[in-house]
DRENTILUM-931297 format. One line per 4 residues: number of its first residue (from 1); their letters; for each residue z, x, y of N, C-alpha, C. Coordinates in steps of 0.001 Angstrom, whole numbers, plus 500000, padded with zeros to 6 digits. Layout:
BEGIN
NUM	A	Z,X,Y,Z,X,Y,Z,X,Y  ...
! end
This chain:
BEGIN
1	MSDI	087361,419553,726604,086125,419537,727777,084811,419847,726634  083637,419252,726759,082333,419157,726263,081932,420565,726490  080948,420991,725541,080410,422451,726006,079645,422810,726758  078990,421847,727387,078124,421810,728525,079183,422223,729993
5	LARI	080249,420881,729750,080973,421163,730982,082099,422717,730880  082157,422970,730005,082763,424335,729835,081815,425491,730097  080547,425182,729828,079762,426399,730356,079675,426263,732126  079217,425214,732399,079317,424916,733771,080496,425939,734520
9	CGDK	081853,424949,733913,082910,425649,734763,083255,427037,734534  082751,427490,733589,082783,429233,733366,082168,429851,734291  080936,429265,734382,079900,429958,735380,080280,429731,736691  080818,428686,736846,081485,428180,738471,082770,429028,738793
13	RRHV	083404,429805,737773,084676,430145,738192,083847,431748,738461  082916,432245,737693,082155,433544,738166,081623,433446,739795  081130,432243,739820,080698,432161,740957,081626,432088,742477  082589,431324,742200,083570,431242,742856,084484,432829,743141
17	SDRK	084402,433516,742393,084760,435050,742451,084087,435656,743363  082811,435411,743087,081755,436514,743846,081294,435905,745430  081976,434368,745477,081858,433868,747176,083232,434569,747727  084078,434603,746685,085539,434933,747775,085503,436752,748251
21	ALRP	084529,437437,747355,084348,438904,747338,083385,439036,748778  082557,437930,748938,081645,438052,749951,082168,437282,751501  082931,436372,751196,083747,435665,752451,085261,435273,751797  085847,436071,752303,087127,435757,752140,087884,434572,752413
25	LAEI	088742,434126,751896,089506,432895,752205,089842,432835,753539  090575,433674,754053,090866,433749,755758,089482,433393,756611  088557,434061,756402,087363,433560,757186,086793,432025,756990  087000,431820,755652,086385,430266,755386,087469,429484,756054
29	EVAA	088836,429926,755836,089710,428931,756755,089482,428734,758030  089050,429930,758726,088884,430003,760066,087485,428734,760817  086718,428968,759658,085400,428053,759727,085862,426534,759466  086730,426357,758590,087237,424941,758404,087782,424641,759855
33	RSMP	088753,425030,760284,089657,424615,761492,088728,424223,762620  087534,425072,762570,086617,424810,764112,086076,423360,763845  086015,422823,762654,084882,421729,762375,085690,420597,763030  084865,419412,763192,085158,418136,763631,086188,417503,762951
37	RPFG	086851,416400,763022,087442,415576,762164,086979,415208,761179  087171,414773,759834,086415,414217,758888,086120,412940,759439  085266,412301,758836,084839,410913,759012,085685,409986,758532  086240,410147,757338,086972,408948,756645,085944,408241,755812
41	FARS	086093,409168,754396,084816,408587,753092,085677,407456,752700  086906,407430,752341,087523,406519,751494,087623,404981,752437  087925,405213,753633,088038,404200,754904,086756,403742,754772  085362,404332,755158,084256,403860,755280,083853,402710,753743
45	LSRA	084376,403557,752633,083631,402751,751476,084586,401387,751447  085795,401367,751777,086450,400297,751575,085828,399283,752731  085560,399595,753585,084916,398639,754728,083820,397949,754393  082831,398664,753739,081597,398486,752902,081969,397124,751786
49	ADEG	082905,397372,750992,083561,396846,749654,083992,395948,750227  084652,395473,751153,085186,394282,751936,084077,393031,752071  082797,394036,752922,082053,393170,753135,081062,392836,751978  080881,393334,750925,079873,393149,750009,080059,394553,748935
53	FGLI	079365,395148,748699,079321,396503,747982,079411,397692,748605  080269,398754,748200,080287,399662,748550,079708,401165,748117  078447,401421,748718,077551,402210,747749,077962,403819,748300  078190,404852,747356,077945,406016,747620,076763,406443,746850
57	AEIK	075571,406940,747765,074018,407069,747431,074274,408745,747234  073702,408921,746238,073490,410418,745852,072541,411124,746237  072561,412400,746524,071082,413051,746686,071263,414524,745801  070358,414195,744855,070359,415010,743742,069009,415679,743434
61	RASP	068800,416656,743466,067414,417338,743130,067197,417477,741654  068204,417908,740799,067558,418002,739471,069156,417890,738490  069216,417688,737158,070308,417835,736421,070098,418424,735050  071145,418854,734233,070971,419790,733304,070336,418666,732171
65	SAGE	070597,417585,732157,070091,416383,731273,068801,416090,731488  068306,415778,733000,067239,415434,732926,066072,416473,733726  066666,417541,734175,065770,418551,734315,065520,418238,736295  064546,418468,736628,063884,418160,737657,063651,416400,738252
69	IRAD	064629,415674,739055,064672,414523,739311,063530,414134,740177  063442,414810,741254,062554,414613,742521,062092,415549,743266  060657,415795,743061,059865,417152,743511,059832,417037,745129  059704,415760,745675,059258,416090,747375,061031,415312,747707
73	FSPP	061545,416746,747434,063348,416673,747930,063424,417147,749284  063748,416420,750043,064171,416681,751513,065403,415604,751971  066704,416584,752031,067978,415835,751963,068289,414865,753257  067454,415698,754786,067567,414679,755583,066719,413628,755345
77	AIAR	065667,413236,755046,064890,412414,754611,065425,411241,753640  065991,411793,752876,066951,411006,751669,067948,410230,752411  068739,411009,753271,070157,410663,753580,069484,409616,754754  068377,409386,755349,068029,408983,756604,067635,407424,755584
81	AYRD	067088,407480,754693,066739,406396,753917,067571,405522,753408  068781,406453,752571,070182,405913,752179,070891,404750,753431  071020,405680,754708,071536,405040,755793,071043,403933,756221  069717,403913,756490,068949,402499,756609,069096,401523,756054
85	AGAA	069416,401813,754497,069298,400882,753337,070495,400538,753370  071645,400692,754078,072820,400015,754080,074011,400875,752886  073958,402267,752616,074629,402951,751958,075641,403323,752813  077407,403149,752190,078289,403251,753042,078738,405094,752969
89	CLSV	078300,405740,751910,078762,406955,752223,077611,407860,751356  077809,409061,751498,076589,409656,750661,077237,410675,749597  076752,411316,748563,076972,412246,747532,076165,413426,747781  076489,414680,747835,075547,415298,747838,075724,416565,747046
93	LTDR	074832,417053,745920,075353,418211,745269,074795,419288,745753  075944,419992,745544,076007,421492,745910,075707,422661,744879  075898,422528,743574,075985,423141,742461,074491,423782,742385  073984,425055,742458,072805,425744,742265,072052,425593,740957
97	PYFQ	072873,426263,740133,072416,426726,738669,071569,425482,737794  072540,424327,737854,072738,423118,737289,071837,422105,737785  071819,422071,739123,071363,420970,739781,070628,421210,740982  070693,422597,741193,069558,422732,742444,069866,422378,743507
101	GDDS	071232,422413,743747,071704,421975,745067,072164,423252,745776  072518,422837,746957,073011,423677,747923,073908,423689,749101  074917,424237,749737,075842,423836,750643,075040,423098,751987  073802,423661,752363,072895,423661,753189,072616,421841,753196
105	HVVE	072374,421453,751930,071948,419990,751488,073279,419065,752501  074602,419584,752354,075514,418721,752971,075530,418741,754321  075215,419723,755059,074971,419831,756448,073911,419088,756875  072870,419079,756446,071281,418683,756711,071596,417086,756478
109	AKRE	072037,416287,755502,072079,415172,755316,073334,414492,755917  074372,415041,756512,075394,414481,757343,074605,414357,758784  074364,415561,759074,073730,415734,760364,072679,414429,760846  071911,414481,759770,070851,413348,759960,071045,412103,759811
113	AGLP	072069,411470,758955,072733,410259,758533,073836,409748,759306  074564,410734,759575,076090,410536,760094,076926,409450,759367  076764,409724,758049,077807,409129,757314,078818,409944,756510  079747,409397,756039,080632,410268,755462,080201,411182,753835
117	CLRK	080517,412397,753678,079707,413083,752731,080823,413512,751815  080612,413160,750423,081051,414135,749204,080562,415314,749130  081224,416199,748886,080637,417480,748292,080769,417436,747041  079824,417118,746293,079870,416988,744515,079582,418257,744121
121	DFTI	080786,418583,743562,080417,420249,742958,081298,420118,741893  081681,421162,741209,082682,421256,739937,083848,422237,740701  084734,421527,740985,085759,421803,741603,086993,422406,740877  087212,424014,740884,087551,424388,740247,088910,425566,740842
125	DPYQ	088761,425428,741945,089596,426241,743030,090007,425893,744219  090831,425916,744759,091460,425435,746069,090531,426302,747124  089802,427432,746867,089000,427813,747659,087747,427215,748107  087243,426433,747142,086042,425555,747478,086414,424403,748278
129	VVEA	087326,423833,748020,088019,422934,748998,087896,423097,750384  088519,424239,750993,088287,424490,752059,086799,425158,752614  086308,425500,751645,084660,425815,751558,084011,424217,751908  084361,423286,751500,083913,421950,751389,084275,421547,753013
133	RAIG	085329,421590,753297,085661,421119,754817,085056,421995,755722  084746,423326,755511,083795,424293,756403,082447,424131,756553  081947,423287,755556,080174,422954,755604,080346,421366,755944  081493,420747,756578,081622,419538,757189,081578,418024,755995
137	ADCI	082090,418451,754985,082111,417452,754138,083327,416638,754457  083329,415667,753787,084716,414458,754259,085405,413923,753116  085057,414752,751688,085303,414063,750299,085005,415386,749439  085920,415417,748760,085635,416403,747452,085829,415848,745942
141	LVIM	085303,416186,744825,085376,415886,743545,086254,416589,742693  087117,415613,742028,087864,416459,741030,087808,415975,739698  087386,416574,738643,086975,416131,737727,088182,416082,736571  088900,415299,736057,089933,415299,735049,089756,416302,733898
145	AAVD	088391,416231,733367,088002,416783,731997,087813,418163,732255  087501,418560,733686,087534,420193,733924,088938,420841,734272  089884,419994,734550,091154,420914,735087,092395,420298,734474  093382,420913,734582,094488,420729,733986,095656,419996,735060
149	DVLA	096500,419746,734972,097288,418645,735643,097850,419491,736993  098059,420748,736574,098669,421551,737946,097762,421916,738739  096552,422392,738477,095183,422553,739122,094836,421291,739940  094951,420222,739170,094303,419084,740046,095257,418634,741030
153	AELC	096674,418701,740947,097426,418466,742066,097278,419513,743119  096862,420784,742631,096708,422035,743858,095564,421741,744455  094379,421063,743848,093466,420698,744686,093598,419649,745809  094126,418565,745225,094458,417480,746001,095507,417818,747211
157	ATAA	096445,418433,746755,097406,418891,747927,096364,419734,749414  095469,420574,748483,094621,421380,749702,094076,420193,750269  093373,419596,750001,092386,418266,750158,093132,417714,751496  094084,417141,751067,094935,416523,752287,095751,417321,753148
161	ALDL	095649,418470,753131,096189,419474,754367,095080,419214,754991  093886,419374,754666,092263,419597,755568,092137,418054,755864  092841,417098,755570,092418,415461,755889,091120,415317,755122  091086,415829,753912,089756,415555,753029,090213,414356,752218
165	DVLV	089281,413411,751766,089432,412510,750712,089239,413321,749262  089677,412554,748356,089568,412933,746914,088804,411984,745778  087737,411925,745391,087472,411409,744333,087654,411704,743168  088745,411414,742077,088983,412018,741070,088343,411217,740085
169	EVHD	087547,411798,739281,086798,411105,738010,087442,411515,736783  087321,410355,736165,087757,410298,734979,086899,409419,733700  087034,409593,732593,086287,409252,731651,086681,408275,730577  088107,408474,730451,088889,407667,729449,090112,407506,729878
173	RAEL	091026,406584,728976,092456,406056,729438,093356,407299,729617  093164,408233,728844,094100,409359,728997,093844,410164,730350  092477,410595,730377,092540,411169,731928,092842,410231,733413  092297,408644,733025,093177,407754,734057,094569,407934,734375
177	DRAL	094824,407927,733163,096686,407726,733217,097328,409254,734074  096287,410161,733812,096641,411701,734422,096387,411725,735767  094967,410984,736325,094516,410914,737542,095578,409888,738392  096369,409042,737855,097036,407987,738512,098636,408887,739129
181	ALDA	098532,409899,738210,099790,410911,738518,099556,411252,740203  098370,411499,740426,097817,412372,741521,098068,411587,742745  098067,412069,743868,098167,411336,745476,096510,411358,745986  095854,410275,745266,094382,410331,745405,094180,408837,745205
185	PLIG	093465,408055,746096,093419,406517,745980,092290,406409,745290  090970,407299,745140,089907,406684,744890,089776,407511,743159  089583,406499,742225,089350,407099,741074,087973,406669,740646  087142,407409,740239,086096,407685,739699,085754,407503,738280
189	VNNR	085325,406046,738055,085052,405921,736373,083527,406212,735757  083506,407415,735188,082078,408057,734873,081897,407287,733522  081078,406574,733553,080433,405693,732305,079564,406546,731125  079397,407994,731256,078803,408812,730694,079622,409657,729885
193	DLKT	079361,409229,728688,080129,410046,727405,080178,411617,727856  080797,412634,727866,080643,414175,728339,079968,414783,726864  080317,414164,725325,079920,415168,724345,078549,414519,724050  078208,412851,724159,076997,412653,723870,076040,412220,724683
197	LSVD	076688,412563,726040,075776,412072,727001,075273,410923,727411  075405,409746,726348,075535,408192,726460,075960,407716,727241  075558,406649,728191,075987,406087,729227,076222,404277,728898  077358,403813,729109,077700,402728,729036,078520,401947,729830
201	LATT	078160,400802,730765,079036,399916,731843,080082,399897,731277  080270,399581,729693,081896,398951,729027,083212,399809,729668  082666,400845,729692,083764,402057,730195,084152,401724,731263  083769,401389,732475,084302,400653,733477,085103,399675,733108
205	EMLA	084256,398856,732472,084935,397272,732070,086172,397648,731475  086513,398393,730484,087654,398909,729816,088461,399457,730753  088315,400064,731492,089374,401044,732391,089719,400177,733891  088818,399507,734374,089132,399022,735452,090487,398292,735805
209	PHVP	090846,397565,734573,091907,396699,734915,093118,397528,734449  093109,398748,734174,094050,399647,734272,094342,400540,735590  093547,400183,736201,093679,400913,737820,094445,400088,738830  095664,400715,739227,096750,399820,739924,095954,399342,741365
213	ADRD	096632,397900,741914,095966,397862,743211,095879,398740,744199  096811,399819,744048,096872,400593,745441,095844,401745,745165  095242,401731,744246,094048,402796,744115,092811,401889,744123  091404,402618,744422,090310,402024,744462,089189,402734,743032
217	AVCE	088823,401870,742432,087767,402292,741447,086652,402506,742070  086093,403432,741140,084710,403696,741797,083881,403906,740533  082862,402750,740280,081868,402830,739274,080848,403994,739203  080710,404811,738183,079728,405771,738299,078566,406068,736914
221	SGLK	077819,406251,737256,076735,406517,735972,075984,404950,735323  074787,405172,735432,074288,403846,734579,074065,402635,735228  074227,402818,736507,073943,401449,737502,072285,401535,737654  071600,400366,737747,070263,400429,737684,069875,399331,738672
225	SHDD	070779,398327,738657,070120,396951,739462,071305,396285,739784  071187,395421,740794,072000,394252,741482,072564,393942,740541  072444,393242,739222,072870,392734,738096,073958,393522,737855  073838,394982,737910,074835,395425,737286,075986,395636,738047
229	LRRM	075345,395744,739519,076700,395701,740472,077421,394544,740321  076976,393390,740153,077728,391934,740029,078446,392084,738870  077584,392696,737506,078725,392294,736300,079765,393603,736759  079594,394443,737044,080875,395116,737892,082075,394596,738604
233	AACG	081604,393941,739612,082263,393259,740346,083347,391909,739653  082712,391545,738528,083451,390984,737678,084655,391334,737326  084929,392643,737168,086050,393268,736272,086664,393790,737636  086217,393618,739024,087179,393656,740128,086490,395116,740614
237	VRRF	085470,395382,740253,085087,396859,741086,083645,396604,742232  084017,397407,743239,082962,396924,744167,082763,398289,745016  082869,399043,744645,082405,400569,744881,081656,401299,743890  080674,402013,744162,079822,402622,743264,079309,403730,743799
241	LVGE	078894,404746,743031,077992,405821,742864,076909,405647,742164  075886,405811,742928,074371,405827,742280,073693,407096,742653  073197,407944,741621,072261,408906,742031,070733,408695,741624  070756,408930,740227,069541,409450,739457,068491,408033,739807
245	HLMR	069069,406971,739584,068199,405934,739222,067337,405801,741048  068195,405898,741867,067654,405853,743557,066847,406887,743780  067076,408168,743121,066015,409370,743199,064489,409429,742555  064763,408781,741596,063364,408651,740944,062373,407599,741676
249	QPDI	062948,406854,742492,061957,405644,743314,061114,406275,744254  060049,405538,744237,059030,406054,745051,059483,405803,746705  060088,404666,746745,060894,404246,748054,062041,404007,747956  063044,405063,748421,064271,405002,747824,064982,404014,748797
253	AAAT	064504,403733,749956,065042,402561,750657,065243,401217,750318  063829,401190,749815,063582,399938,749240,064502,399517,748049  064612,400618,747056,065236,400622,746080,066616,400492,746030  067078,401063,747289,068596,400794,747423,069078,399560,748016
257	RALL	068013,398906,749068,068361,397512,749391,068246,396602,748098  067387,396762,747323,067333,396092,746267,068628,396190,745285  069039,397327,745185,070386,397493,744396,071458,396736,745004  071455,396861,746311,072528,396179,747033,072561,394675,747315
261	HGAE	071383,394313,747079,071100,392697,747450,070518,392087,746461  069823,392759,745557,068853,391844,744971,067546,391263,745058  067282,390225,744343,065918,389654,744572,065598,389115,745757  066820,388533,746114,067047,387659,747453,066173,388482,748692
265	ERAA	066870,389765,748668,066726,390720,749966,065277,391247,749783  064777,391164,748400,063166,391977,748214,062219,390755,748894  062664,389277,748562,062029,388195,749158,061827,388316,750292  063084,388533,750968,063108,387962,752719,062644,389301,753065
269	S	062318,390597,752716,061577,391728,753417,060199,391569,753449
! end
């Protein structure tokens, strides 16, 4: 585990401990059971990928490496722009110390756009899975670099019991092999090296051939253009998670359309 990931996970464990003291698991479970049925994150992504490209568009205010990404930050407005531009799903950062996120951002974004939402956080305790369901998320993130195999399986089992999808994130072949032992169809390949923070799309090109046909690879990090999506499609990947690039654009909807459709769409609009 990289130093930054270890620090974030250490802080997250303390955060979860504090949350448990304020709101016991039994109370969270009552809230989770009262929520409507999840939308079907993986299913929505697959439908979009079958027709072209399945985009998970991310709502992110800041990051540890970039600092503040967008000053005029309104989760409902951003979610609406993504929906109108053709995103299949949303990814919403909820970590507060490192990403300036909040659980309310999931609630606001889903209410406005009506799209399936990934609660993107550092999931290191089953409590957080129930918490995600209680705020209306449809999918959780499990980062293999942050958890051992026993905890990863427990997180996935908890999600399955709540009808939540799981995006399992990997960075290399060893993590991919571990992820494939889990009952989770979505395999996110993060092109960012956790040690150097450098990004290389070749990571997806290297790992995608090892993702079996009964799993769906999702390319994460470093995607900035329609040509990047076409490059990934050449190795069989048609599902993508894009955040910082879109969040930096003055016109998020126009940038999302250009990413999905390229110059032809820009010329027609």
